[in-house]
Residue frames relative to the residue before (quaternion, step in Angstrom):
aa qw qx qy qz dx dy dz
X 1.0000 0.0000 0.0000 0.0000 0.00 0.00 0.00
X 0.5705 -0.6250 0.4114 0.3386 3.57 -0.94 0.82
X 0.3686 -0.6849 0.5855 0.2286 3.56 -1.02 0.90
X 0.1981 -0.7912 0.5712 0.0919 3.57 -0.71 1.08
X 0.0248 -0.7679 0.6401 0.0067 3.56 -1.14 0.71
X 0.6030 -0.5322 0.4403 0.3990 3.54 -1.28 0.30
X 0.1192 -0.7735 0.6183 0.0717 3.55 -1.20 0.54
X 0.4180 -0.6940 0.5273 0.2560 3.56 -1.07 0.73
X 0.0786 0.7798 -0.6155 0.0828 3.57 -0.83 1.03
X 0.6482 -0.4746 0.4001 0.4410 3.54 -1.29 0.04
X 0.6286 -0.5276 0.3852 0.4221 3.62 -1.13 0.47
X 0.8223 0.2302 -0.1952 0.4824 3.56 -0.94 0.96
X 0.6230 0.5137 -0.3491 0.4756 3.59 1.25 -0.05
X 0.3036 -0.7578 0.5537 0.1640 3.55 -0.69 1.11
X 0.4251 -0.7073 0.4896 0.2816 3.61 -0.76 0.96
X 0.1582 -0.7719 0.6121 0.0661 3.52 -1.08 0.83
X 0.1155 0.7916 -0.5928 0.0934 3.58 -0.90 0.90
X 0.6253 -0.5324 0.3991 0.4078 3.57 -1.21 0.37
X 0.0007 0.8002 -0.5975 0.0512 3.55 -0.98 0.83
X 0.0256 -0.7666 0.6404 0.0395 3.56 -1.08 0.71
X 0.2452 -0.7522 0.5955 0.1396 3.53 -0.98 0.87
X 0.4613 0.6141 -0.4752 0.4293 3.50 0.69 1.22
X 0.3269 -0.7691 0.5223 0.1696 3.55 -0.80 0.99
X 0.0372 0.7391 -0.6714 0.0407 3.54 -0.90 1.03
X 0.1485 -0.8291 0.5375 0.0403 3.55 -0.65 1.13
X 0.1910 0.6978 -0.6809 0.1142 3.49 -1.16 0.79
X 0.1789 -0.8158 0.5465 0.0620 3.55 -0.78 0.99
X 0.2342 -0.7484 0.6078 0.1254 3.51 -1.21 0.64
X 0.1693 -0.7351 0.6502 0.0904 3.54 -0.79 1.09
X 0.0287 0.8294 -0.5562 0.0440 3.57 -0.83 0.89
X 0.1440 -0.7353 0.6571 0.0827 3.48 -1.26 0.67
X 0.0371 -0.8017 0.5965 -0.0088 3.56 -0.86 0.98
X 0.2479 -0.7205 0.6282 0.1573 3.52 -1.21 0.64
X 0.3377 -0.8258 0.4165 0.1744 3.59 -0.19 1.30
X 0.6364 0.5469 -0.3517 0.4150 3.63 1.09 -0.40
X 0.8054 0.2353 -0.1078 0.5333 3.59 0.73 -1.06
X 0.4862 -0.6944 0.4198 0.3245 3.59 1.22 -0.29
X 0.3388 0.7190 -0.5323 0.2915 3.59 1.18 0.36
X 0.0085 -0.8165 0.5760 -0.0379 3.57 -1.07 0.69
X 0.0937 -0.7686 0.6324 0.0246 3.53 -1.27 0.53
X 0.0139 -0.8178 0.5741 -0.0371 3.59 -0.77 1.04
X 0.0369 -0.7538 0.6558 0.0177 3.52 -1.23 0.68
X 0.2475 -0.7531 0.5851 0.1711 3.60 -0.97 0.78
X 0.0338 -0.7917 0.6098 -0.0131 3.55 -1.20 0.59
X 0.5327 -0.6442 0.4428 0.3245 3.58 -1.18 0.47
X 0.7931 0.1741 -0.0905 0.5767 3.61 1.22 -0.34
X 0.3178 -0.6757 0.6143 0.2549 3.52 -1.36 0.18
X 0.3614 0.6984 -0.5507 0.2798 3.56 -0.48 1.20
X 0.7436 -0.4070 0.2825 0.4489 3.58 -1.30 0.04
X 0.6329 0.5561 -0.3404 0.4174 3.60 0.91 -0.86
X 0.7343 0.4116 -0.2383 0.4844 3.58 0.79 -0.99
X 0.5994 0.5342 -0.3676 0.4692 3.60 1.09 -0.58
X 0.6482 0.5098 -0.3080 0.4745 3.57 0.97 -0.86
X 0.6087 0.5421 -0.3385 0.4702 3.59 1.06 -0.76
X 0.6578 0.4983 -0.3101 0.4720 3.59 0.92 -0.90
X 0.6439 0.5189 -0.3316 0.4542 3.62 0.94 -0.80
X 0.6550 0.5087 -0.3101 0.4648 3.59 0.96 -0.86
X 0.6578 0.5012 -0.3072 0.4709 3.58 0.97 -0.85
X 0.6690 0.4905 -0.2951 0.4742 3.57 0.98 -0.86
X 0.6052 0.5600 -0.3520 0.4430 3.60 1.05 -0.69
X 0.6840 0.4777 -0.2743 0.4783 3.59 1.09 -0.72
X 0.5862 0.5321 -0.3596 0.4939 3.58 1.29 -0.30
X 0.8089 -0.1158 0.0017 0.5764 3.58 -0.41 1.23
X 0.0317 -0.8714 0.4896 0.0058 3.60 0.70 1.11
X 0.6077 0.5757 -0.3537 0.4174 3.61 1.19 -0.46
X 0.6529 0.5044 -0.3084 0.4735 3.61 1.25 -0.31
X 0.3375 -0.7063 0.5824 0.2194 3.57 -0.91 0.93
X 0.1899 -0.8214 0.5358 0.0461 3.56 -0.75 1.11
X 0.1390 -0.7498 0.6425 0.0750 3.55 -1.03 0.88
X 0.0985 -0.8048 0.5851 0.0142 3.55 -0.64 1.18
X 0.2372 -0.7291 0.6263 0.1413 3.54 -0.95 0.96
X 0.0265 0.8095 -0.5818 0.0741 3.56 -0.66 1.14
X 0.5068 -0.6164 0.4944 0.3446 3.53 -1.24 0.42
X 0.5894 -0.6032 0.4152 0.3410 3.58 -1.26 0.02
X 0.1401 0.7813 -0.5843 0.1689 3.56 0.93 0.90
X 0.6430 -0.5695 0.3521 0.3717 3.58 -1.05 0.72
X 0.6960 0.4751 -0.2856 0.4564 3.57 0.93 -0.83
X 0.6000 0.5219 -0.3710 0.4795 3.63 1.25 -0.12
X 0.7498 0.4477 -0.1927 0.4475 3.57 1.15 -0.68
X 0.4704 0.7143 -0.4399 0.2739 3.58 1.18 -0.36
X 0.5246 -0.6737 0.4366 0.2833 3.55 -0.98 0.88
X 0.6470 0.5245 -0.3203 0.4514 3.61 1.19 -0.39
X 0.4599 0.6980 -0.4408 0.3271 3.59 1.26 -0.15
X 0.2226 -0.7645 0.5946 0.1115 3.57 -0.84 1.04
X 0.1409 -0.7991 0.5834 0.0352 3.54 -0.52 1.25
X 0.4869 -0.6865 0.4516 0.2962 3.62 -0.73 1.01
X 0.6476 -0.5634 0.3707 0.3546 3.57 -1.24 0.63
X 0.7384 0.4113 -0.2328 0.4810 3.61 1.03 -0.71
X 0.6778 0.4608 -0.2677 0.5066 3.54 1.20 0.53
X 0.0706 -0.7638 0.6398 0.0483 3.55 -1.20 0.63
X 0.2603 -0.7459 0.5919 0.1594 3.59 -1.01 0.84
X 0.1044 -0.7522 0.6489 0.0470 3.55 -1.01 0.92
X 0.2912 -0.7989 0.5080 0.1375 3.56 -0.69 1.11
X 0.3655 -0.7180 0.5574 0.2003 3.53 -0.92 1.01
X 0.6248 -0.5313 0.3954 0.4136 3.61 -1.15 0.40
X 0.5887 -0.5988 0.4164 0.3485 3.57 -1.11 0.68
X 0.8608 0.1562 -0.1296 0.4667 3.54 -1.27 0.61
X 0.5873 0.5457 -0.3894 0.4535 3.57 0.97 0.87
X 0.0198 -0.8408 0.5410 0.0100 3.62 0.57 1.07
X 0.5814 0.5995 -0.3814 0.3963 3.59 1.15 -0.46
X 0.6196 0.5401 -0.3481 0.4508 3.61 1.23 -0.25
X 0.6608 0.5038 -0.2928 0.4730 3.56 1.25 -0.41
X 0.3896 -0.7755 0.4392 0.2322 3.61 -0.27 1.22
X 0.6377 0.5586 -0.3483 0.4001 3.61 0.99 -0.73
X 0.5273 0.6450 -0.4101 0.3712 3.61 1.18 -0.39
X 0.6353 0.5156 -0.3408 0.4630 3.63 1.06 -0.62
X 0.6111 0.5273 -0.3447 0.4793 3.56 1.13 -0.59
X 0.6462 0.5088 -0.3259 0.4661 3.60 0.93 -0.87
X 0.6379 0.5169 -0.3372 0.4607 3.61 0.98 -0.78
X 0.6409 0.5178 -0.3221 0.4662 3.58 0.97 -0.82
X 0.6534 0.5017 -0.3144 0.4717 3.61 0.96 -0.80
X 0.6523 0.5039 -0.3237 0.4646 3.59 0.98 -0.79
X 0.6079 0.5313 -0.3533 0.4726 3.58 1.09 -0.62
X 0.6750 0.4970 -0.2959 0.4580 3.59 1.00 -0.77
X 0.7027 0.4603 -0.2684 0.4715 3.59 1.05 -0.72
X 0.4170 0.7326 -0.4604 0.2784 3.60 1.24 -0.23
X 0.8554 0.1027 -0.1516 0.4844 3.52 -1.01 1.04
X 0.4797 0.6006 -0.4813 0.4213 3.61 1.18 0.41
X 0.1277 -0.7616 0.6288 0.0908 3.55 -1.07 0.68
X 0.1679 -0.7917 0.5845 0.0575 3.55 -0.95 0.91
X 0.4165 -0.7268 0.4943 0.2322 3.56 -0.91 0.93
X 0.8133 0.1072 -0.0255 0.5714 3.59 1.03 -0.73
X 0.6428 -0.4930 0.4124 0.4167 3.56 -1.34 0.22
X 0.6295 0.5500 -0.3349 0.4349 3.58 1.03 -0.78
X 0.6341 0.5211 -0.3196 0.4735 3.58 1.04 -0.76
X 0.6503 0.5003 -0.3042 0.4841 3.56 1.00 -0.85
X 0.6566 0.5071 -0.3129 0.4624 3.60 0.91 -0.88
X 0.6359 0.5188 -0.3313 0.4655 3.59 0.98 -0.79
X 0.6313 0.5205 -0.3317 0.4697 3.59 1.02 -0.78
X 0.6491 0.5166 -0.3180 0.4590 3.60 0.92 -0.90
X 0.6738 0.4929 -0.2993 0.4620 3.59 0.81 -0.96
X 0.6592 0.4982 -0.3078 0.4717 3.59 0.92 -0.87
X 0.6851 0.4935 -0.2937 0.4481 3.59 0.83 -0.96
X 0.6783 0.4758 -0.3099 0.4664 3.62 0.85 -0.85
X 0.6527 0.5139 -0.3246 0.4522 3.61 1.06 -0.64
X 0.6359 0.5558 -0.3227 0.4274 3.59 1.19 -0.43
X 0.5553 0.6018 -0.3965 0.4150 3.61 1.22 -0.33
X 0.2845 -0.7320 0.5912 0.1837 3.58 -0.88 0.91
X 0.6573 -0.4855 0.3837 0.4302 3.56 -1.27 0.27
X 0.6376 0.5361 -0.3302 0.4438 3.59 1.02 -0.79
X 0.6516 0.5036 -0.3215 0.4674 3.60 0.99 -0.80
X 0.6393 0.5174 -0.3272 0.4654 3.59 0.95 -0.86
X 0.6665 0.4963 -0.3051 0.4652 3.59 0.86 -0.94
X 0.6534 0.5166 -0.3158 0.4543 3.59 0.97 -0.81
X 0.6975 0.4698 -0.2720 0.4677 3.58 0.94 -0.86
X 0.8128 0.3267 -0.1319 0.4639 3.59 0.89 -0.90
X 0.5770 0.6103 -0.3713 0.3959 3.61 1.23 -0.25
X 0.1001 -0.8189 0.5647 0.0199 3.55 0.39 1.25
X 0.5987 -0.5922 0.3912 0.3713 3.62 -1.00 0.73
X 0.6632 0.5041 -0.3364 0.4392 3.63 0.89 -0.77
X 0.6218 0.5174 -0.3518 0.4711 3.63 1.09 -0.57
X 0.6608 0.5112 -0.3060 0.4564 3.57 0.88 -0.97
X 0.6581 0.5033 -0.3081 0.4676 3.59 0.97 -0.86
X 0.6497 0.5207 -0.3222 0.4504 3.60 0.93 -0.87
X 0.6670 0.4841 -0.3066 0.4762 3.59 0.95 -0.82
X 0.6318 0.5171 -0.3363 0.4695 3.61 0.97 -0.78
X 0.6672 0.4983 -0.3034 0.4632 3.58 0.89 -0.93
X 0.6532 0.5073 -0.3105 0.4685 3.58 0.97 -0.85
X 0.6508 0.5075 -0.3142 0.4693 3.59 0.93 -0.86
X 0.6394 0.5260 -0.3170 0.4626 3.57 0.98 -0.86
X 0.6983 0.4732 -0.2848 0.4553 3.58 0.81 -1.02
X 0.6463 0.5053 -0.3273 0.4689 3.62 1.07 -0.64
X 0.6766 0.4973 -0.2887 0.4599 3.55 1.07 -0.77
X 0.8065 0.2675 -0.1163 0.5143 3.57 0.93 -0.91
X 0.4595 -0.7658 0.3680 0.2588 3.51 1.34 0.29
């Protein structure tokens, strides 16, 4: 279904844009590193434990020598007891009902702003748009969107305490 956004028009002029009342689903799983802007994306036809686990396995193979800590919300598919978490990864759960604590949410909002008033004929067309759009983000853009001040401060404080004990 078309993502709607506000549009600036002259006073009394109603904005007009293309719209389709047809649901086409394609989902983007994403991991972002807010300091340097590193990022990893996978698209999937559904949001569930199977595809989340697939994304974790794919991400585990991306720079496998690095231990990864992922901050995730408490969506059901993040919490299921059957979820297999790779050895080089740890999930840390954010408090419930606090999307503002999850840095990737600002990236999703930016993507939704970009997709506003686009209509896609097929899932493949939507997936191609997602892949193209995520590949266009630079590390600097990702860091700018996701580098919340509280994250940057926490990392600086942690680095300071590790350096000076």
